[in-house]
VEXSE-498377 format. One line per field, with one value per residue (C-alpha): z, x, y; residue in one letter. Coordinates in Angstrom, 2 decimals, always signed. Layout:
N
c3	Z:... $
c1	X:... $
c2	Y:... $
residuo	A:... $
//
This chain:
83
c3	-6.23:-8.13:-10.37:-8.83:-5.46:-6.79:-6.03:-8.66:-8.93:-7.98:-10.90:-9.56:-9.31:-12.89:-14.07:-12.20:-13.97:-10.68:-8.65:-6.73:-5.03:-1.33:+0.09:-0.67:+2.03:+1.46:+3.74:+2.97:+4.96:+8.10:+8.15:+6.62:+3.94:+2.78:+0.12:+1.10:-1.06:+1.46:-0.84:-0.83:+2.26:+4.05:+7.44:+8.35:+10.63:+7.46:+7.43:+10.72:+9.15:+6.12:+8.35:+10.39:+7.13:+6.12:+9.12:+7.76:+4.37:+6.04:+8.16:+5.05:+3.13:+5.88:+5.94:+2.15:+2.25:+4.96:+7.46:+10.07:+10.47:+10.08:+13.73:+14.94:+12.68:+14.11:+17.68:+17.18:+15.78:+18.23:+19.75:+18.54:+21.08:+24.06:+26.18 $
c1	-21.65:-21.08:-17.97:-16.53:-16.35:-14.09:-10.37:-7.67:-5.53:-1.94:+0.49:+2.82:-0.15:-1.15:+2.39:+2.76:+1.11:+1.20:-0.58:-3.70:-6.38:-6.47:-9.46:-12.25:-14.07:-17.14:-19.09:-22.78:-25.97:-24.05:-21.82:-18.68:-19.04:-16.05:-14.90:-11.80:-9.53:-9.22:-7.27:-4.10:-2.38:-2.59:-2.02:-4.85:-2.35:-0.87:-3.94:-2.79:+0.54:-1.22:-3.45:-0.50:+1.30:-1.66:-1.33:+1.59:-0.13:-3.24:-1.19:+0.72:-2.54:-3.84:-0.54:-0.58:-4.10:-3.03:-5.58:-3.04:+0.62:+1.85:+2.94:-0.46:-2.21:-0.14:-0.75:-4.51:-4.68:-5.98:-3.38:-4.28:-1.89:-3.74:-5.74 $
c2	-1.78:+1.42:+1.28:+4.45:+2.65:-0.12:-0.07:-0.39:-3.51:-2.59:-2.42:-5.16:-7.53:-6.78:-7.45:-10.77:-13.72:-15.65:-12.96:-14.02:-12.02:-12.92:-11.14:-8.70:-6.75:-4.61:-2.32:-2.79:-2.34:-1.48:-4.57:-6.03:-8.69:-10.73:-13.14:-15.10:-17.25:-20.08:-22.40:-20.31:-21.67:-25.01:-23.36:-20.95:-19.19:-17.68:-15.41:-13.92:-13.04:-11.54:-9.41:-8.15:-7.33:-5.15:-2.81:-0.73:-0.46:+0.94:+3.36:+4.51:+5.06:+7.33:+9.20:+9.70:+11.12:+13.58:+12.31:+11.25:+10.43:+6.86:+6.59:+7.82:+5.29:+2.47:+3.62:+3.69:+0.16:-2.44:-4.76:-8.24:-9.76:-8.27:-10.69 $
residuo	X:X:X:X:X:X:X:X:X:X:X:X:X:X:X:X:X:X:X:X:X:X:X:X:X:X:X:X:X:X:X:X:X:X:X:X:X:X:X:X:X:X:X:X:X:X:X:X:X:X:X:X:X:X:X:X:X:X:X:X:X:X:X:X:X:X:X:X:X:X:X:X:X:X:X:X:X:X:X:X:X:X:X $
//
């Protein structure tokens, strides 16, 4: 991976000695590749909560870059509760 493609560690994580990296996701060769810290929680359902918590961060990132509004980002996200 080229260094310019890496993301910065958020300041609060750098300042917290107890901070842990949860997940890394790369796009490579047309697919997603992940590294997951599986030893963080006893209940794997906690990952569902973590993923839901990411949605507003993603929407906000798109809003800050001017690519779309936060509400539009949220509306375009798939509904994980749909059957």
